[in-house]
Wavefront OBJ file of the C-alpha trace (Angstrom):
o trace
v 0.000 0.000 0.000
v 2.602 2.573 1.076
v 6.323 3.011 1.718
v 8.486 5.503 3.637
v 6.474 7.879 5.862
v 3.268 6.512 4.449
v 3.782 7.915 0.877
v 2.886 5.720 -2.042
v 5.552 4.389 -4.395
v 4.033 6.318 -7.295
v 4.406 9.578 -5.414
v 8.031 8.805 -4.512
v 8.840 7.950 -8.140
v 7.342 11.249 -9.305
v 9.346 13.183 -6.700
v 12.559 11.419 -7.734
v 11.960 12.236 -11.413
v 11.326 15.886 -10.521
v 14.622 16.047 -8.582
v 16.458 14.579 -11.546
v 14.831 17.088 -13.933
v 15.754 20.061 -11.743
v 19.230 18.645 -11.361
v 19.510 18.672 -15.145
v 18.599 22.400 -15.185
v 21.166 23.063 -12.479
v 23.776 21.425 -14.687
v 22.760 23.670 -17.585
v 23.037 26.775 -15.375
v 26.525 25.677 -14.247
v 27.585 25.273 -17.875
v 26.219 28.757 -18.758
v 28.165 30.266 -15.839
v 31.340 28.607 -17.061
v 30.689 29.902 -20.578
v 30.083 33.440 -19.289
v 33.338 33.420 -17.317
v 35.408 31.571 -19.907
v 37.049 32.660 -23.164
v 34.177 31.463 -25.347
v 32.156 34.638 -24.854
v 35.159 36.785 -25.755
v 35.632 34.728 -28.907
v 31.988 35.302 -29.863
v 32.422 39.055 -29.347
v 35.473 39.000 -31.616
v 33.559 37.084 -34.264
v 30.692 39.567 -34.066
v 33.106 42.503 -34.365
v 34.853 40.879 -37.343
v 31.494 40.381 -39.025
v 30.644 44.077 -38.599
v 34.016 45.050 -40.090
v 33.430 42.680 -42.988
v 30.074 44.295 -43.721
v 31.665 47.741 -43.735
v 34.440 46.559 -46.032
v 32.152 44.647 -48.397
v 28.778 46.456 -48.493
v 27.888 44.759 -51.790
v 27.194 41.549 -49.875
v 24.170 43.182 -48.267
v 23.058 44.368 -51.700
v 23.308 40.828 -53.020
v 21.265 39.700 -50.046
v 18.553 42.161 -51.024
v 18.623 40.792 -54.562
v 18.126 37.294 -53.171
v 15.198 38.538 -51.073
v 13.651 40.157 -54.144
v 14.104 36.946 -56.127
v 12.409 35.003 -53.334
v 9.537 37.495 -53.394
v 9.082 36.996 -57.125
v 9.087 33.245 -56.685
v 6.464 33.559 -53.943
v 4.336 35.752 -56.179
v 4.542 33.180 -58.953
v 3.605 30.376 -56.555
v 0.598 32.370 -55.349
v -0.457 32.908 -58.932
v -0.247 29.178 -59.540
v -2.357 28.508 -56.450
v -4.883 31.079 -57.583
v -5.106 29.331 -60.916
v -6.218 26.169 -59.116
v -9.087 28.081 -57.531
v -10.513 29.240 -60.839
v -13.542 27.539 -62.255
v -12.633 24.935 -64.898
v -14.579 26.778 -67.579
v -12.803 30.075 -66.885
v -9.433 28.356 -66.746
v -10.056 26.684 -70.089
v -11.140 29.998 -71.610
v -8.038 31.740 -70.204
v -5.803 29.013 -71.631
v -7.465 29.351 -75.035
v -6.961 33.125 -75.030
v -3.352 32.724 -73.825
v -2.647 30.308 -76.673
v -4.107 32.823 -79.083
v -1.995 35.615 -77.610
v 1.190 33.604 -78.166
v 0.670 34.003 -81.909
v 1.096 37.768 -81.766
v 4.616 38.955 -82.555
v 6.721 40.899 -80.046
v 9.555 43.344 -80.662
v 12.925 41.624 -81.062
v 14.102 43.091 -77.760
v 11.186 41.399 -75.964
v 10.704 38.154 -77.829
v 13.098 36.277 -75.532
v 10.993 37.341 -72.545
v 7.613 36.206 -73.854
v 5.367 35.120 -70.955
v 4.831 31.328 -70.852
v 1.367 30.149 -71.786
v 0.360 28.899 -68.312
v 1.509 32.088 -66.562
v -0.185 34.239 -69.177
v -3.412 32.299 -68.615
v -3.117 32.961 -64.876
v -2.714 36.683 -65.531
v -5.734 36.642 -67.814
v -7.675 34.968 -65.028
v -7.141 38.055 -62.876
v -9.311 40.079 -65.235
v -12.977 40.528 -64.258
v -14.104 39.460 -67.743
v -12.816 38.603 -71.198
v -15.054 40.924 -73.199
v -12.086 42.370 -75.061
v -10.503 38.960 -75.807
v -11.812 38.966 -79.374
v -10.077 42.317 -80.020
v -6.706 41.631 -81.565
v -5.221 45.007 -80.569
v -6.157 44.539 -76.893
v -4.826 41.003 -76.755
v -1.590 41.980 -78.479
v -1.150 44.867 -76.044
v -1.776 42.543 -73.070
v 0.819 40.093 -74.400
v 3.282 42.981 -74.829
v 2.598 44.423 -71.344
v 2.957 40.990 -69.726
v 6.346 40.426 -71.356
v 7.718 43.830 -70.357
v 6.469 43.416 -66.777
v 8.214 40.017 -66.527
v 11.432 41.518 -67.884
v 11.346 44.443 -65.431
v 10.514 42.109 -62.532
v 13.531 39.925 -63.282
v 16.013 42.755 -63.896
v 18.403 44.012 -61.233
v 20.097 46.689 -63.331
v 19.226 48.964 -66.232
v 21.174 47.759 -69.250
v 20.869 48.250 -73.004
v 18.538 45.259 -73.291
v 16.085 46.622 -70.730
v 16.198 50.127 -72.219
v 15.508 48.782 -75.716
v 12.560 46.727 -74.444
v 11.000 49.630 -72.510
v 11.464 51.984 -75.472
v 9.745 49.464 -77.736
v 6.840 49.197 -75.294
v 6.583 53.001 -74.992
v 6.387 53.263 -78.790
v 3.540 50.738 -79.040
v -0.062 51.832 -79.491
v -2.307 52.044 -76.425
v -5.665 50.289 -76.862
v -8.849 52.195 -76.111
v -10.812 51.348 -72.962
v -14.185 52.494 -71.746
v -12.814 53.903 -68.478
v -9.623 54.549 -66.561
v -10.559 51.704 -64.177
v -10.599 49.252 -67.100
v -7.207 50.496 -68.207
v -5.823 50.059 -64.702
v -7.227 46.517 -64.403
v -5.682 45.687 -67.767
v -2.174 46.786 -66.718
v -2.472 45.329 -63.209
v -3.408 41.918 -64.566
v -0.491 42.056 -67.005
v 1.854 42.578 -64.068
v 2.469 46.322 -64.319
v 1.033 46.984 -60.873
v 1.256 50.603 -59.714
v 0.653 51.911 -56.183
v -2.850 53.162 -55.573
v -2.998 56.941 -55.190
v -4.178 58.700 -53.230
v -4.226 56.443 -50.204
v -6.553 57.819 -47.545
v -5.842 56.973 -43.926
v -7.616 58.476 -40.936
v -5.195 60.064 -38.471
v -5.793 59.812 -34.752
v -5.725 62.856 -32.504
v -2.506 61.594 -30.904
v -0.793 61.278 -34.279
v -1.948 64.760 -35.267
v -0.466 66.102 -32.035
v 2.830 64.298 -32.651
v 3.055 65.725 -36.145
v 2.271 69.216 -34.891
v 4.986 68.949 -32.223
v 7.432 67.743 -34.854
v 6.691 70.859 -36.926
v 7.242 73.059 -33.878
v 10.588 71.366 -33.273
v 11.684 71.888 -36.865
v 10.702 75.573 -36.702
v 12.590 76.215 -33.472
v 14.123 79.678 -33.374
v 17.845 79.354 -34.279
v 20.525 81.059 -32.146
v 21.366 83.751 -34.709
v 17.712 84.866 -34.781
v 17.706 85.140 -30.985
v 20.833 87.298 -31.143
v 19.253 89.495 -33.796
v 16.142 90.097 -31.681
v 18.224 91.024 -28.652
v 20.399 93.366 -30.711
v 17.409 95.120 -32.315
v 15.654 95.470 -28.950
v 18.607 97.280 -27.386
v 19.473 99.479 -30.366
v 15.913 100.521 -31.190
v 15.134 101.551 -27.621
v 18.358 103.577 -27.558
v 17.480 105.196 -30.891
v 14.049 106.221 -29.590
v 15.544 107.716 -26.452
v 18.109 109.798 -28.370
v 15.615 110.819 -31.071
v 13.067 112.069 -28.547
v 15.771 113.899 -26.565
v 17.359 115.787 -29.484
v 13.999 116.718 -31.026
v 12.795 118.043 -27.652
v 16.017 120.020 -27.165
v 15.588 121.647 -30.600
v 11.831 122.084 -30.929
v 10.569 121.853 -27.369
v 8.744 119.198 -25.365
v 5.694 119.418 -27.656
v 7.803 118.669 -30.743
v 5.629 115.705 -31.714
v 2.457 117.782 -32.273
v 4.405 120.535 -34.015
v 6.780 118.533 -36.236
v 5.179 115.165 -37.037
v 2.571 116.606 -39.460
v 5.387 118.347 -41.371
v 7.293 115.111 -42.121
v 4.274 112.996 -43.106
v 3.817 111.236 -39.757
v 0.178 112.104 -39.057
v -0.583 108.390 -38.610
v 1.990 108.212 -35.804
v 0.500 111.313 -34.196
v -2.978 109.779 -34.329
v -1.810 106.503 -32.752
v -0.085 108.402 -29.958
v -3.132 110.523 -29.138
v -5.377 107.459 -29.210
v -3.190 105.084 -27.177
v -1.069 107.405 -25.036
v 2.406 106.732 -23.669
v 5.555 108.026 -25.366
v 5.031 109.043 -28.967
v 7.906 106.968 -30.343
v 6.560 103.811 -28.672
v 4.160 103.651 -31.639
v 6.763 104.453 -34.306
v 8.253 102.103 -36.872
v 11.309 102.431 -39.080
v 9.447 104.394 -41.742
v 8.679 107.021 -39.087
v 12.312 107.149 -37.939
v 13.343 107.634 -41.562
v 10.862 110.479 -42.208
v 11.665 112.318 -38.986
v 15.455 112.110 -39.282
v 15.822 112.668 -43.051
v 13.297 115.512 -43.296
v 15.229 118.492 -44.718
v 14.474 120.864 -41.836
v 15.086 118.223 -39.161
v 18.260 117.030 -40.808
v 19.714 120.520 -41.153
v 18.775 121.589 -37.640
v 19.509 118.336 -35.765
v 20.817 115.234 -37.467
v 23.459 116.785 -39.699
v 25.667 116.763 -36.608
v 26.034 112.975 -36.937
v 25.261 112.208 -40.583
v 26.535 113.842 -43.785
v 23.776 112.848 -46.208
v 20.014 112.614 -45.509
v 19.558 110.123 -48.369
v 22.195 107.799 -46.907
v 20.572 108.152 -43.488
v 17.195 107.202 -44.975
v 18.747 104.118 -46.626
v 20.291 103.047 -43.315
v 16.880 103.202 -41.647
v 15.252 101.251 -44.479
v 17.944 98.577 -44.210
v 17.534 98.365 -40.429
v 13.752 98.094 -40.815
v 13.979 95.355 -43.434
v 16.331 93.245 -41.323
v 14.224 93.847 -38.216
v 11.107 92.591 -40.035
v 12.962 89.482 -41.229
v 14.261 88.590 -37.772
v 11.101 89.350 -35.793
v 8.611 87.718 -38.162
v 8.526 84.191 -39.630
v 10.655 85.189 -42.611
v 13.944 83.832 -43.839
v 16.773 85.266 -41.736
v 20.285 83.921 -42.301
v 23.611 84.350 -40.542
v 24.582 86.735 -43.324
v 21.530 88.810 -42.438
v 22.732 88.927 -38.824
v 26.085 90.187 -40.070
v 24.354 92.901 -42.134
v 22.161 93.814 -39.154
v 25.225 94.288 -36.931
v 26.948 96.371 -39.581
v 23.883 98.563 -40.139
v 23.358 99.327 -36.463
v 27.064 99.921 -35.814
v 26.989 102.462 -38.658
v 23.921 104.166 -37.183
v 25.626 104.068 -33.796
v 28.575 106.037 -35.209
v 26.201 108.859 -36.163
v 24.267 108.763 -32.895
v 27.481 109.229 -30.904
v 27.359 112.887 -31.963
v 24.300 113.318 -29.752
v 25.999 111.968 -26.665
v 27.331 114.812 -24.439
v 31.061 115.431 -24.660
v 31.296 115.942 -20.933
v 29.219 115.915 -17.783
v 29.210 118.288 -14.837
v 29.868 116.737 -11.481
v 28.373 118.674 -8.548
v 30.404 118.598 -5.384
v 28.464 118.720 -2.181
l 1 2 3 4 5 6 7 8 9 10 11 12 13 14 15 16 17 18 19 20 21 22 23 24 25 26 27 28 29 30 31 32 33 34 35 36 37 38 39 40 41 42 43 44 45 46 47 48 49 50 51 52 53 54 55 56 57 58 59 60 61 62 63 64 65 66 67 68 69 70 71 72 73 74 75 76 77 78 79 80 81 82 83 84 85 86 87 88 89 90 91 92 93 94 95 96 97 98 99 100 101 102 103 104 105 106 107 108 109 110 111 112 113 114 115 116 117 118 119 120 121 122 123 124 125 126 127 128 129 130 131 132 133 134 135 136 137 138 139 140 141 142 143 144 145 146 147 148 149 150 151 152 153 154 155 156 157 158 159 160 161 162 163 164 165 166 167 168 169 170 171 172 173 174 175 176 177 178 179 180 181 182 183 184 185 186 187 188 189 190 191 192 193 194 195 196 197 198 199 200 201 202 203 204 205 206 207 208 209 210 211 212 213 214 215 216 217 218 219 220 221 222 223 224 225 226 227 228 229 230 231 232 233 234 235 236 237 238 239 240 241 242 243 244 245 246 247 248 249 250 251 252 253 254 255 256 257 258 259 260 261 262 263 264 265 266 267 268 269 270 271 272 273 274 275 276 277 278 279 280 281 282 283 284 285 286 287 288 289 290 291 292 293 294 295 296 297 298 299 300 301 302 303 304 305 306 307 308 309 310 311 312 313 314 315 316 317 318 319 320 321 322 323 324 325 326 327 328 329 330 331 332 333 334 335 336 337 338 339 340 341 342 343 344 345 346 347 348 349 350 351 352 353 354 355 356 357 358 359 360 361 362 363 364 365 366
């Protein structure tokens, strides 16, 4: 009935077999530890490194591998076509074979005659058509025979040589049969083997994918460093220009110079913005206003001639500064060369504005 400690013999045999099985796994783990600590793993690493070096030295091997994969794909496609042929109804298969035999009688250009599609494969291609209504038309059948041969040649070619070029040129020079619709024409070429990708392909995008694409666009349009430098430079120089311009015009024409002088230099729009919005008048000015104020004949002669020789050159400097400012502060193209031109323009303007900086200051002793 039982044995040691009251356990049955079947139970003890099962326990013994389990111990032996786990002992076998322990032996495997011991062998793996020895392999990890031994020279075998180092040898495998060397072999792997040598293989990577070989691939770098002989990249054509990978290309040949791709050719083999393509050849295997073509063989699979042919096998699938053969299997599809077995699924056709006997009557359709017989009709396709009859039409294929008829098509073999049509001549092909000399460059393509060696690549004529075999009768059984041509029958399989014909079986892919929804109907054979055009089979009695000699021009359609000849064109199908021609298209099938050129598609087989292109599918088996791995390089463009004189033979392939001559065959494709002969096919391009052949007459295109007339079909009732573009869909019929597409089915005709697809069945012959000249399968083209369907376009357009419509795929619904998820909200998450839309968000990822939008973030990718934001990352691509990140503000480059030279644009950041340009914005900082313009900010500092333009504020300084406004301060000096307001100061020298007030010293010459009084604190109410804006109301008295802006209409004279064509800056009524600036005057209207200032009266409507308040603040400092030049806070609402742009570079066209700077140009009109500074290059106006009376203003230039009374004020700005001290720092600039020619009002026309001064106006051009302001136009250049305004153009570069617009490019850097708006989503326009702004290059490193533009940053260089911006620096040069403002340094030139700075040379003229130095004339309006006092030559000395009075220190009051207490």
